[in-house]
N, CA and C of each residue as an Amber inpcrd file, in Angstrom:
protein
   231
  17.9530000 -19.9760000  -5.7560000  17.9290000 -18.8260000  -5.3000000
  16.7880000 -17.7790000  -5.7670000  16.7070000 -18.1920000  -7.2030000
  15.6660000 -17.3030000  -7.9650000  14.2420000 -17.5310000  -7.3240000
  14.0150000 -18.8180000  -7.2090000  12.5410000 -19.0370000  -6.6240000
  12.4790000 -18.5890000  -5.0330000  13.4390000 -18.5850000  -4.5040000
  13.4310000 -17.7950000  -3.0500000  13.1390000 -16.4480000  -3.3070000
  13.9030000 -15.7490000  -4.1350000  13.5310000 -14.3870000  -4.4460000
  12.0590000 -14.0670000  -5.0760000  11.6040000 -15.0170000  -5.7820000
  10.4810000 -14.7970000  -6.2480000   9.1810000 -14.6580000  -5.1270000
   9.5260000 -15.9120000  -4.3510000   8.6730000 -16.2330000  -3.2760000
   8.7470000 -14.9440000  -2.3030000   9.7820000 -14.5320000  -1.9770000
  10.0140000 -13.4570000  -1.0430000   9.3060000 -12.2330000  -1.2760000
   9.4870000 -11.9390000  -2.8910000   8.8420000 -10.7920000  -3.5490000
   7.4840000 -10.8420000  -3.3730000   6.8240000 -12.0900000  -3.6540000
   5.4180000 -12.1530000  -3.7580000   4.9170000 -11.9570000  -2.2580000
   5.7210000 -12.5130000  -1.3580000   4.9120000 -12.3190000   0.0880000
   5.1760000 -10.8100000   0.6240000   6.2290000 -10.3420000   0.2250000
   6.4460000  -8.8020000   0.5670000   5.4740000  -7.7790000  -0.0580000
   5.1030000  -8.2410000  -1.4700000   4.1080000  -7.4570000  -2.1380000
   2.6980000  -7.4880000  -1.5120000   2.3440000  -8.7890000  -1.3310000
   1.0910000  -9.2390000  -0.7770000   0.9910000  -8.3020000   0.7760000
   1.9020000  -8.6360000   1.4900000   1.9910000  -7.8090000   2.8350000
   1.8350000  -6.4580000   2.7650000   2.6670000  -5.7810000   1.7540000
   2.5370000  -4.4120000   1.5960000   1.1610000  -3.9460000   1.0420000
   0.4630000  -4.6640000   0.1200000  -0.6800000  -4.5820000  -0.3750000
  -1.8200000  -4.4810000   0.7600000  -1.7280000  -5.3620000   1.6230000
  -2.6410000  -5.5900000   2.6640000  -2.4070000  -4.5410000   3.5930000
  -1.2800000  -4.1400000   3.9250000  -1.0970000  -3.0310000   4.8540000
  -1.4580000  -1.6650000   4.4670000  -1.3260000  -1.3270000   3.1570000
  -1.8020000  -0.1820000   2.5330000  -3.1770000  -0.2240000   2.5960000
  -4.0080000  -1.2320000   2.0440000  -5.5750000  -1.3350000   2.0940000
  -5.9530000  -1.1640000   3.5970000  -5.3620000  -1.7480000   4.6290000
  -5.7210000  -1.5490000   5.9960000  -5.7440000  -0.1380000   6.3920000
  -4.4530000   0.5190000   5.9640000  -4.1500000   1.7720000   6.3830000
  -5.2210000   2.8320000   5.8360000  -5.4460000   2.5170000   4.6110000
  -6.6900000   3.3390000   3.9640000  -8.0790000   3.2110000   4.6520000
  -8.2280000   2.0250000   4.9840000  -9.5010000   1.6580000   5.8900000
  -9.5740000   2.4950000   6.9870000  -8.5910000   2.3390000   7.7980000
  -8.3680000   2.9430000   9.2650000  -8.4290000   4.4230000   9.0260000
  -7.7090000   5.1260000   8.0450000  -8.0820000   6.5040000   7.7650000
  -9.5130000   6.8110000   7.5740000  -9.9210000   6.1610000   6.7460000
 -11.4630000   6.3270000   6.3900000 -12.4670000   6.1880000   7.6570000
 -12.1030000   5.0500000   8.3540000 -12.8980000   4.9060000   9.6440000
 -12.6000000   5.9830000  10.6810000 -11.5750000   6.4040000  10.8990000
 -11.2180000   7.6230000  11.6060000 -11.8840000   8.8140000  11.2690000
 -11.8120000   9.1690000   9.8210000 -12.4990000  10.3370000   9.4160000
 -14.0230000  10.3750000   9.7770000 -14.6120000   9.1330000   9.5120000
 -15.9630000   8.9400000   9.5420000 -16.4430000   9.3090000  11.1820000
 -15.6600000   9.0370000  12.0310000 -15.8590000   9.0600000  13.4990000
 -15.7330000  10.6400000  13.8440000 -15.0940000  11.3330000  13.1250000
 -14.9000000  12.8060000  13.6260000 -16.1900000  13.6890000  13.4240000
 -16.2230000  14.7580000  14.2630000 -17.5460000  15.3850000  14.2530000
 -17.4940000  16.3350000  13.0350000 -16.3460000  16.6180000  12.2820000
 -16.3400000  17.3160000  11.0890000 -15.4050000  16.7130000  10.0630000
 -15.8240000  15.5010000   9.5260000 -15.0040000  14.6150000   8.6310000
 -14.4230000  15.4850000   7.5430000 -15.0570000  16.5390000   6.9400000
 -14.5790000  17.4730000   5.6990000 -13.2660000  18.1360000   6.2190000
 -13.3390000  18.5560000   7.4050000 -12.0710000  19.4190000   7.7320000
 -10.8720000  18.3360000   7.8680000 -11.1350000  17.1850000   8.0780000
  -9.8490000  16.0000000   8.0740000  -9.5700000  15.7520000   6.6480000
 -10.4030000  15.8310000   5.6320000 -10.2050000  15.2640000   4.4360000
  -8.7570000  15.6360000   3.8850000  -8.5070000  16.8370000   3.8810000
  -7.1620000  17.1060000   3.2710000  -5.9600000  16.2610000   3.8890000
  -6.1570000  16.2780000   5.1590000  -5.2000000  15.4830000   5.9980000
  -5.1840000  14.1170000   5.5130000  -6.4040000  13.3560000   5.5280000
  -6.6220000  11.9090000   5.2980000  -5.9780000  11.6680000   3.7750000
  -6.1730000  12.6820000   2.8610000  -5.6610000  12.6620000   1.2740000
  -4.3620000  12.6170000   1.5050000  -3.4500000  13.4480000   2.2270000
  -2.1260000  13.5470000   2.4110000  -1.5040000  12.1810000   2.9810000
  -2.0730000  11.7040000   3.7160000  -1.6990000  10.6180000   4.5040000
  -1.7080000   9.3440000   3.6170000  -3.0460000   9.1590000   2.8230000
  -3.0850000   8.1200000   1.7570000  -2.0020000   8.2950000   0.6320000
  -1.9030000   9.5690000   0.3610000  -1.0600000   9.7470000  -0.7190000
   0.4040000   9.3690000  -0.3190000   0.8410000   9.7560000   0.9080000
   2.2030000   9.4710000   1.2980000   2.3350000   7.8660000   1.2380000
   1.2630000   7.2250000   1.7130000   1.6380000   5.6780000   1.8200000
   1.3940000   5.0680000   0.4440000   0.5830000   5.6210000  -0.5050000
   0.6090000   5.2440000  -1.8010000   1.9990000   5.4560000  -2.4600000
   2.6040000   6.5210000  -2.2120000   4.0450000   6.7460000  -2.9140000
   5.0390000   5.6960000  -2.2930000   5.0430000   5.4130000  -1.0570000
   5.8500000   4.6210000  -0.3840000   5.5780000   3.0790000  -0.8540000
   4.4680000   2.7470000  -1.0580000   4.0040000   1.4270000  -1.7600000
   4.5360000   1.4880000  -3.0400000   4.4990000   2.3580000  -3.8230000
   5.0450000   2.4590000  -5.1550000   6.4730000   2.2140000  -5.1840000
   7.2390000   2.8860000  -4.4810000   8.6220000   2.7820000  -4.2400000
   8.9420000   1.6350000  -4.1330000   8.3330000   0.7400000  -3.0370000
   8.6850000  -0.4420000  -2.5910000   8.4460000  -1.3980000  -3.8470000
   7.1920000  -1.2180000  -4.3730000   7.0740000  -2.1130000  -5.6770000
   8.0880000  -1.9800000  -6.5760000   8.5560000  -0.8420000  -6.7370000
   9.7490000  -0.6740000  -7.7720000  10.9160000  -1.4290000  -7.3910000
  11.3870000  -1.3870000  -6.1310000  12.2630000  -2.0510000  -5.6240000
  12.2110000  -3.4110000  -5.8500000  10.9130000  -4.1780000  -5.4730000
  10.7040000  -5.5010000  -5.6920000  10.8420000  -5.7850000  -7.1190000
  10.3370000  -5.0010000  -8.0490000  10.5420000  -5.3510000  -9.6080000
  12.0180000  -5.3840000  -9.7880000  12.8250000  -4.6670000  -9.3140000
  14.3350000  -4.5420000  -9.6870000  14.9450000  -5.7060000  -9.1420000
  14.5590000  -6.0050000  -7.8250000  15.4700000  -7.3140000  -7.2320000
  14.9540000  -8.6510000  -7.6410000  13.4310000  -8.7660000  -7.8360000
  13.0670000 -10.0730000  -8.2630000  11.9860000  -9.8950000  -9.3890000
  12.7140000  -9.6300000 -10.5860000  11.7770000  -9.1860000 -11.7770000
  10.8870000 -10.3160000 -12.0410000  10.8640000 -11.4210000 -11.6720000
   9.9630000 -12.5510000 -12.0160000   8.6690000 -12.4450000 -11.1530000
   8.7350000 -11.5810000 -10.1100000   7.6810000 -11.2750000  -9.3140000
   6.4560000 -10.5490000 -10.2240000   5.5130000 -11.0810000 -10.4880000
   4.3840000 -10.3250000 -11.3020000   3.4750000  -9.5670000 -10.2730000
   3.1080000  -8.4660000 -10.6470000   2.2100000  -7.7420000  -9.9380000
   0.7150000  -8.3330000  -9.9930000   0.2980000  -8.6200000  -8.9260000
  -1.1230000  -9.3640000  -8.7410000  -2.0110000  -8.5460000  -7.8900000
  -1.5340000  -7.3400000  -7.5770000  -2.2650000  -6.4950000  -6.9230000
  -3.5340000  -5.6840000  -7.6190000  -4.6030000  -5.6860000  -7.0430000
  -5.7580000  -4.8410000  -7.6490000  -6.0260000  -3.8610000  -6.5540000
  -5.3590000  -3.5890000  -5.5470000  -5.7300000  -2.5150000  -4.4130000
  -5.4510000  -1.3670000  -5.0450000  -6.6230000  -0.4540000  -4.9880000
  -6.5980000   1.0420000  -5.1280000  -7.9910000   1.5280000  -4.4010000
  -7.7040000   2.3950000  -3.6250000  -8.7420000   3.0960000  -2.8910000
  -8.8010000   4.4780000  -3.2610000
């Protein structure tokens, strides 16, 4: 059971890391296409902060449920 939790935690963490990275990239790409990207910057920052907060909370839950899962993420944008 512990191995199963560890594997599930690793997969969930990897999926979350990828999803957050892709979200950040999509927000950046969208902002770059706008006629006035500086106007969108505060909104983009807020969106990214919200997703980062959710990611941090998810990581905290994973750490509590499957403490054997080591953080291997180097994602930060």
